C-alpha positions in Angstrom: 83.4 86.1 123.4 85.2 89.4 123.6 83.2 92.4 122.6 85.8 92.9 119.9 84.9 91.0 116.8 86.7 88.0 115.5 88.6 89.0 112.3 86.4 87.0 110.0 83.4 89.2 110.8 82.7 92.8 109.8 83.6 95.7 112.0 80.0 96.0 113.1 79.9 92.4 114.6 81.2 92.9 118.1 78.4 95.2 119.1 75.7 93.6 117.0 75.8 90.2 118.7 73.8 89.6 121.9 76.0 90.5 124.9 75.7 88.0 127.6 76.8 88.1 131.2 76.7 85.4 133.9 75.1 86.8 137.0 77.1 85.5 139.9 74.6 86.3 142.6 75.7 87.9 145.8 79.4 87.4 145.1 79.3 89.6 142.0 77.2 92.2 143.7 79.6 92.4 146.6 82.5 92.9 144.2 80.8 95.6 142.2 80.1 97.4 145.5 83.8 97.4 146.4 84.3 94.3 148.6 87.9 93.3 149.0 89.9 90.5 150.6 92.4 88.0 149.4 90.8 84.7 148.4 94.0 82.9 147.3 93.6 79.2 147.2 97.2 78.1 146.6 99.6 80.9 147.4 100.0 82.5 150.8 100.0 86.3 150.7 102.5 86.9 153.4 105.1 85.0 151.5 105.4 88.2 149.2 105.4 90.8 151.9 109.2 90.8 151.7 109.1 92.6 148.4 107.2 95.5 149.8 109.5 95.8 152.8 112.4 96.0 150.4 110.7 98.6 148.2 110.0 100.7 151.2 113.7 100.7 152.1 114.9 101.7 148.7 114.8 105.4 149.1 113.1 108.2 151.1 109.4 108.6 150.8 109.3 112.2 149.6 105.7 112.2 148.4 102.8 110.7 150.4 99.3 110.4 149.0 96.4 108.3 150.2 98.4 105.1 151.0 101.8 105.7 152.6 104.6 103.1 152.3 103.9 101.9 155.8 100.5 100.8 154.7 101.4 99.6 151.2 101.4 95.9 152.0 98.1 95.9 153.8 96.6 97.8 150.8 98.1 95.4 148.3 97.3 92.2 150.2 93.6 93.0 150.1 93.5 94.0 146.4 96.0 92.4 144.1 96.1 88.9 142.5 99.1 87.0 143.8 101.6 85.7 141.4 104.8 83.5 141.4 107.0 82.1 138.7 110.6 80.8 138.5 111.9 84.1 137.1 112.8 86.2 140.1 113.0 89.4 138.1 109.5 89.1 136.6 108.1 88.2 140.1 109.8 91.2 141.7 108.7 93.7 139.1 105.1 92.4 139.3 104.9 93.4 143.0 106.9 96.5 142.4 104.5 97.9 139.8 101.5 97.4 142.1 103.5 99.1 144.9 104.3 102.0 142.6 100.7 102.4 141.3 99.5 102.7 144.9 101.7 105.8 145.3 99.6 107.7 142.7 96.2 107.1 144.4 94.9 110.3 146.0 91.7 112.2 146.6 90.6 115.4 144.8 89.0 118.4 146.5 85.6 116.7 146.5 87.0 113.6 148.2 86.8 111.5 145.0 89.6 109.0 144.4 91.9 109.9 141.4 95.2 108.7 140.1 98.1 111.0 139.2 100.6 110.4 136.4 103.6 112.4 137.7 104.2 111.8 141.4 105.2 115.5 141.8 102.0 117.0 140.2 98.7 117.0 142.1 96.3 117.1 139.2 95.5 114.0 137.1 96.5 114.0 133.4 94.5 112.2 130.8 97.3 110.9 128.5 97.6 107.5 130.2 94.0 107.2 131.3 93.4 104.1 129.1 96.5 102.5 130.6 95.3 103.2 134.2 91.9 101.5 133.5 93.5 98.5 131.8 95.9 98.0 134.7 93.5 98.7 137.5 90.7 96.4 136.2 92.6 93.5 137.9 92.3 95.0 141.4 89.7 93.5 143.7 88.5 97.0 144.8 87.2 99.0 141.9 85.9 102.0 143.9 88.9 104.1 143.1 88.5 103.6 139.4 84.8 104.2 139.5 85.6 107.5 141.2 88.4 108.2 138.7 86.1 107.8 135.7 83.5 110.1 137.2 86.2 112.7 138.0 86.9 112.9 134.2 83.4 112.7 132.9 81.4 114.6 135.6 83.9 116.1 137.9 83.6 119.6 136.6 80.3 120.6 138.2 78.6 117.6 136.5 80.5 118.1 133.2 83.7 116.7 131.8 87.0 118.0 133.0 88.2 120.7 130.7 91.6 119.0 130.4 90.2 115.6 129.4 90.8 116.4 125.8 94.3 117.8 126.3 95.5 114.4 125.1 94.1 111.7 122.8 92.4 108.9 124.6 91.0 105.4 124.2 88.8 105.9 127.3 85.7 104.3 125.9 87.5 101.2 124.7 89.3 100.8 128.0 85.9 101.1 129.9 84.6 98.2 127.8 87.7 96.2 128.5 87.4 96.9 132.2 83.8 95.7 132.1 84.9 92.4 130.7 86.7 91.8 133.9 84.5 93.4 136.5 81.1 92.7 135.0 79.6 96.0 136.3 77.0 96.4 133.6 74.9 99.0 135.4 77.9 101.2 136.0 79.0 101.0 132.4 75.6 101.6 130.9 75.0 104.6 133.1 78.0 106.3 131.3 76.5 105.9 127.8 75.2 109.5 127.5 78.5 110.9 128.7 80.4 108.8 126.2 78.2 109.7 123.3 78.6 113.4 124.1 82.4 113.0 124.5 82.7 111.3 121.2 80.8 114.1 119.6 83.2 116.6 121.1 86.2 114.8 119.6 84.5 115.0 116.2 83.9 118.7 116.5 87.5 119.3 117.6 89.6 117.0 115.6 87.6 115.5 112.7 88.6 116.6 109.2 86.2 116.8 106.2 87.8 113.6 105.0 86.4 111.7 108.0 89.9 111.1 109.5 91.1 112.7 112.7 94.2 114.9 113.2 96.3 115.5 116.3 99.5 117.3 117.4 102.2 114.9 118.4 102.3 116.5 121.9 98.6 115.9 122.3 99.1 112.2 121.5 101.5 112.2 124.4 104.3 111.6 121.8 106.4 114.8 121.7 109.4 115.5 119.4 108.8 112.7 116.9 110.4 112.2 113.5 107.1 112.4 111.7 105.8 115.7 113.0 106.1 118.2 115.8 104.4 119.9 118.6 102.5 122.2 116.3 101.9 120.0 113.2 98.3 119.0 112.6 99.0 115.6 111.2 96.7 112.7 110.5 98.0 110.0 112.8 97.4 106.2 113.3 97.1 106.9 117.0 94.0 109.1 117.3 92.3 107.4 114.4 92.8 103.9 115.9 91.6 105.3 119.3 88.5 106.8 117.8 87.8 103.6 115.9 88.1 101.6 119.2 86.0 104.2 121.0 83.2 104.1 118.4 83.0 100.4 118.5 83.0 100.5 122.3 80.1 103.0 122.4 78.2 100.7 120.0 78.8 97.8 122.4 77.6 99.8 125.4 74.6 100.9 123.5 73.7 97.3 122.8 74.0 96.6 126.6 71.6 99.4 127.1 69.2 98.1 124.4 69.7 101.4 122.5 69.7 100.0 119.0 69.7 103.4 117.2 72.8 104.5 119.0 74.5 101.1 118.5 73.9 101.2 114.7 75.0 104.8 114.4 78.4 104.1 116.2 78.9 100.8 114.3 78.7 102.9 111.1 81.2 105.4 112.5 83.6 102.6 113.4 83.2 101.0 110.0 83.8 104.2 108.1 86.9 105.1 110.2 88.3 101.7 109.8 87.9 101.9 106.0 89.6 105.4 105.9 92.4 104.3 108.1 93.2 101.3 105.9 93.0 103.4 102.7 94.9 106.4 103.8 97.3 105.5 106.7 98.7 102.3 105.3 101.9 103.2 103.3 102.3 100.3 100.8 105.8 101.4 100.0 106.9 101.1 103.6 104.5 98.3 104.4 103.5 100.1 107.6 100.8 102.3 109.1 102.3 105.8 109.1 101.6 109.5 109.7 100.3 111.7 106.9 101.5 115.2 107.2 99.5 118.3 106.6 100.5 118.4 103.0 98.9 115.0 102.4 102.2 113.1 102.0 103.3 110.2 104.2 106.0 111.1 106.7 108.0 108.1 105.3 109.2 106.9 108.7 108.1 103.8 110.5 107.3 104.6 114.1 106.1 102.4 116.9 102.7 104.0 116.7 102.2 102.1 113.5 101.4 99.0 115.5 98.6 100.7 117.4 95.8 99.7 114.9 96.2 96.0 116.1 95.6 97.2 119.7 92.0 97.6 118.5 91.9 94.7 116.0 91.5 97.3 113.2 93.4 95.7 110.2 92.3 92.8 108.1 94.0 89.5 108.5 96.0 90.0 105.3 99.6 89.2 104.6 100.3 92.7 103.3 99.5 94.1 106.8 101.1 91.3 108.6 104.5 92.2 107.2 104.6 95.2 109.4 105.3 93.0 112.4 108.6 91.8 110.9 109.9 95.2 111.8 109.4 94.4 115.5 112.0 91.6 115.4 114.5 93.4 113.1 117.5 95.2 114.7 117.3 97.7 111.9 113.6 98.2 112.8 112.4 98.4 116.4 114.4 95.7 118.2 117.0 97.0 120.6 118.8 95.7 123.7 116.6 97.5 126.2 113.2 97.6 124.4 111.1 98.5 121.5 112.2 101.8 120.0 109.7 104.5 119.2 111.1 104.9 115.7 112.9 102.5 113.3 116.6 102.4 114.0 117.6 102.6 110.3 116.1 106.0 109.8 118.6 108.8 109.4 116.8 110.9 112.0 116.8 108.2 114.6 117.7 109.7 118.0 118.4 113.0 116.4 116.4 115.3 118.6 118.6 115.4 121.6 117.8 114.3 125.2 115.6 115.9 127.9 112.5 117.3 126.1 110.4 114.1 125.8 111.8 112.8 122.5 109.9 110.0 120.7 112.5 109.8 117.9 113.7 106.4 118.9 114.2 106.2 122.7 112.1 103.5 124.5 108.9 104.6 126.2 107.0 102.3 128.5 103.8 104.0 127.4 104.3 102.8 123.8 105.8 99.4 124.9 102.5 98.7 126.7 100.5 99.5 123.7 102.6 97.5 121.3 102.5 94.4 123.5 98.7 94.5 123.7 98.7 94.9 119.9 101.1 92.0 119.5 99.0 89.8 121.8 96.0 90.5 119.6 98.0 89.9 116.4 99.1 86.5 117.7 95.7 85.4 118.9 93.4 86.9 116.2 95.5 87.0 113.0 96.6 83.7 111.6 98.7 85.5 109.0 100.9 87.1 111.6 104.6 86.1 111.1 105.7 86.4 114.8 105.4 83.8 117.6 104.9 83.6 121.3 108.6 83.7 121.7 108.7 87.2 120.1 106.1 88.4 122.6 107.8 86.8 125.6 111.2 88.1 124.6 109.8 91.6 124.3 108.1 91.2 127.7 111.3 90.0 129.4 113.2 93.0 127.9 110.5 95.2 129.3 111.1 93.6 132.7 114.9 94.1 132.4 114.5 97.8 131.6 112.7 98.6 134.9 115.8 99.1 137.0 117.9 102.1 138.1 121.2 101.4 139.9 120.2 97.8 140.2 116.9 98.6 142.0 113.3 98.3 140.6 112.3 101.6 138.9 109.8 102.9 136.4 110.3 106.2 134.7 109.5 108.2 131.5 111.8 106.9 128.8 115.2 105.3 128.4 118.2 104.8 126.1 117.6 101.8 123.9 121.2 100.6 124.1 122.3 101.2 127.7 119.0 101.2 129.5 119.8 104.5 131.1 116.7 106.4 132.1 116.9 109.7 130.2 115.3 111.8 132.9 117.8 110.4 135.4 116.7 111.1 139.0 114.4 113.9 138.0 111.5 113.6 140.6 108.9 113.9 137.9 110.2 110.7 136.2 110.2 108.5 139.4 107.3 106.1 139.7 105.9 107.4 136.4 102.3 106.2 136.1 102.3 106.1 132.3 102.2 102.4 131.3 101.0 98.9 132.3 102.7 95.8 133.6 100.3 93.6 135.5 97.8 93.7 132.6 100.5 92.5 130.2 101.4 89.6 132.5 97.8 88.6 133.3 96.1 89.0 129.9 99.3 88.5 127.8 101.8 86.1 129.3 99.4 84.1 131.4 96.7 84.6 128.9 93.5 85.3 130.9 91.5 86.8 128.0 88.5 88.8 129.3 85.2 87.9 127.6 81.6 89.0 127.8 80.1 85.5 128.3 80.5 82.8 131.0 83.6 81.3 129.4 87.0 81.5 131.1 89.5 81.7 128.3 93.2 81.1 129.0 95.5 81.5 126.0 99.1 81.9 127.3 101.7 83.7 125.3 104.4 81.8 127.1 106.7 79.5 125.2 106.4 75.9 126.4 110.1 75.7 127.4 110.2 79.1 129.2 108.9 78.4 132.7 108.2 75.0 134.2 105.6 76.4 136.6 103.6 79.5 137.6 100.6 80.5 139.6 98.2 83.4 139.3 96.0 83.3 142.3 93.0 85.2 143.5 92.0 87.0 140.3 88.5 88.5 140.7 86.8 87.9 137.4 83.0 87.9 136.6 82.4 88.0 140.3 84.3 84.8 140.9 87.8 84.0 142.2 90.1 82.4 139.6 93.4 80.6 139.9 95.5 79.6 137.0 98.5 77.3 137.5 101.0 75.8 135.1 103.1 72.8 136.4 104.9 71.0 133.6 105.5 67.8 135.4 103.1 68.2 138.4 105.8 68.2 141.0 105.8 71.9 142.0 102.2 72.3 143.2 101.3 68.6 143.5 98.0 69.1 141.7 98.8 67.2 138.5 100.8 68.0 135.4 99.7 70.7 132.9 97.7 73.9 133.1 94.8 74.0 135.5 92.1 76.5 136.3 90.2 76.8 139.6 87.2 78.9 140.4 86.5 79.8 144.0 89.1 77.2 145.0 87.5 74.3 143.1 88.9 72.7 139.9 87.3 74.0 136.7 89.3 72.3 134.0 92.8 71.5 132.7 95.0 71.1 129.6 98.1 69.0 129.1 100.2 71.8 127.8 100.2 75.6 127.4 97.4 75.5 124.9 94.3 77.7 124.7 91.7 76.6 127.1 88.0 77.5 127.3 85.9 76.5 130.3 82.4 77.5 131.4 81.9 79.1 134.8 79.6 77.1 137.0 76.3 78.8 137.8 76.5 78.0 141.5 78.8 80.1 143.7 
C-alpha cells in the first residue's frame, strides 16, 4: 500500500502500519548506487532519437550546463523510461520534457549536482523542489537527486541552505513519494534528523497560536493573487496542506527508522493540522477550500490552490467536500480552452492584475496544473464520492499537452493566457525551459497509472478512458529495483502479445487484465 492512508482510516494510519519493502538483491543495490542503462524489453530506444535531434535544431543553445544538447540523447537513453502511444503530441511532449529537464542539471561550487528553475539563474530555487523530486523519481540514475537533496539540507557547511525556506515546500512528502519508487530506505532514513529539524523551523517561522500556518502569496510561489498580496500574512490552504503532508511523511520515515516516539509525535501534528484545516479553511458558503485573510475572514474567491488538500489526501470522503471538484469542469469556474485557471473565471477580479509581474489571478500556471492533476488523480482513486471521471482527468491532461507550444514548437514556460494559449512572458529568456512543473510523473503515475507503493505489489490504475487510445507502452521503468513494462493493446494486434493490459517485470510476464481496470500484481522474489 502507499504510505498515504486509505480514506477509511484515521490520519495516523499511513505511518502506523508496518512499512514493508521487497529486497530485490543485487539489482536493487545497483540501482540505489546509481547504475544506469536502458532495459527496455519491447520498445527500441533509438526509434525516439529523432525527437531529440529535432529539439536540438529548434533554436540556438544559449545556456549550456552539465549536459549539452549534443549529448542530450545519450543522457536520456540511459535514464528515462521509453514511451509510445497513438497521440503524436503526447509522445512528443513526453520526450521534450525530459530533454528540457536535462538543461537544468548543473553542479554547484562543491561539485554536487543540483537543478535550476530558471535557465538564466545559476542558483537553485526551492519553490518547485517538490515537483523536481516527483518528476525525477522516474529516472534510472538517482545520483543527481541524492545530491540535490543534500544541497538543500546540508549544503551550507553541513546546515540547510538559508534560502530553503524562501518558499513553502512539500519536500518531506516528495521524499517519501520518491522512496516509493526507488526503494532507497537507508538514504531516506538518514535524512530523518534533518527533516525533523526542518519541520521545527517551519513551526517557529510560520505557525500561528491557532495551530495553522500563514504565508505570503509570493512565498507560496503564487504572486499577485486575488485573495492576498505579496505582503499579506494570510492563512492559506497551500502551506497548511504542505505541512500536513510533511508531518505525515516524517511520521512514516520515523516508522522506517523504528523511532516510535517521533512517529507518534508527528502523527499527532498531522492529525491536528488536518482537523484545523477542515474546520477553518473550508468555506461552506463557497463549498471550497479558501484563503483566510489576516482579519480572519474568508477571501471569498475560489482559487486553484483550493484543490491542493487532495494532493495529500487531506479531506474526508464527504459529498460536501467533493462538490469542490465540480468547479474544475465548469467554464465559469476553472475550465478554460488552454488549461486550468488559477482563479475562478466568474470572479469580478479575474485577470485584473495586468500582465508581466507573475499574476496568479486567473492565468494558467503549469506549476499549479501539476498540483491539481495529482490532486485529481487522488480524488478519483481514493474518494468514491468524487463527481468527476477519468475523462475529466484525461481531458485536462490533453489540454496541458496542447498548451506546451510556442510558434508551433514544443515549449514550457512560466504562465499563459487561458483563452489564446499565449505565453505571457513571451520570449523572455527566464521563461524558456521553465523547470517549475511536472509532466512525466503525470503521465506515468496518472494516465498510465503506475501507483507507487511501499510493499511488493505492482499497482496499475490507469486514468485513461477506455475509448481514448487503442494501445500504449511504457517500457523500462525502474521500480523497486526491477524493470517494469506496462502495455495496453485493445485487440492485441499492435504488440502481438495478446489483448488487454499487461505488465512485465525484467522482461517476463507478470500479469494481465482484459481492460483498463485497476490491476494489482505481486513482484516475484527472484530477479
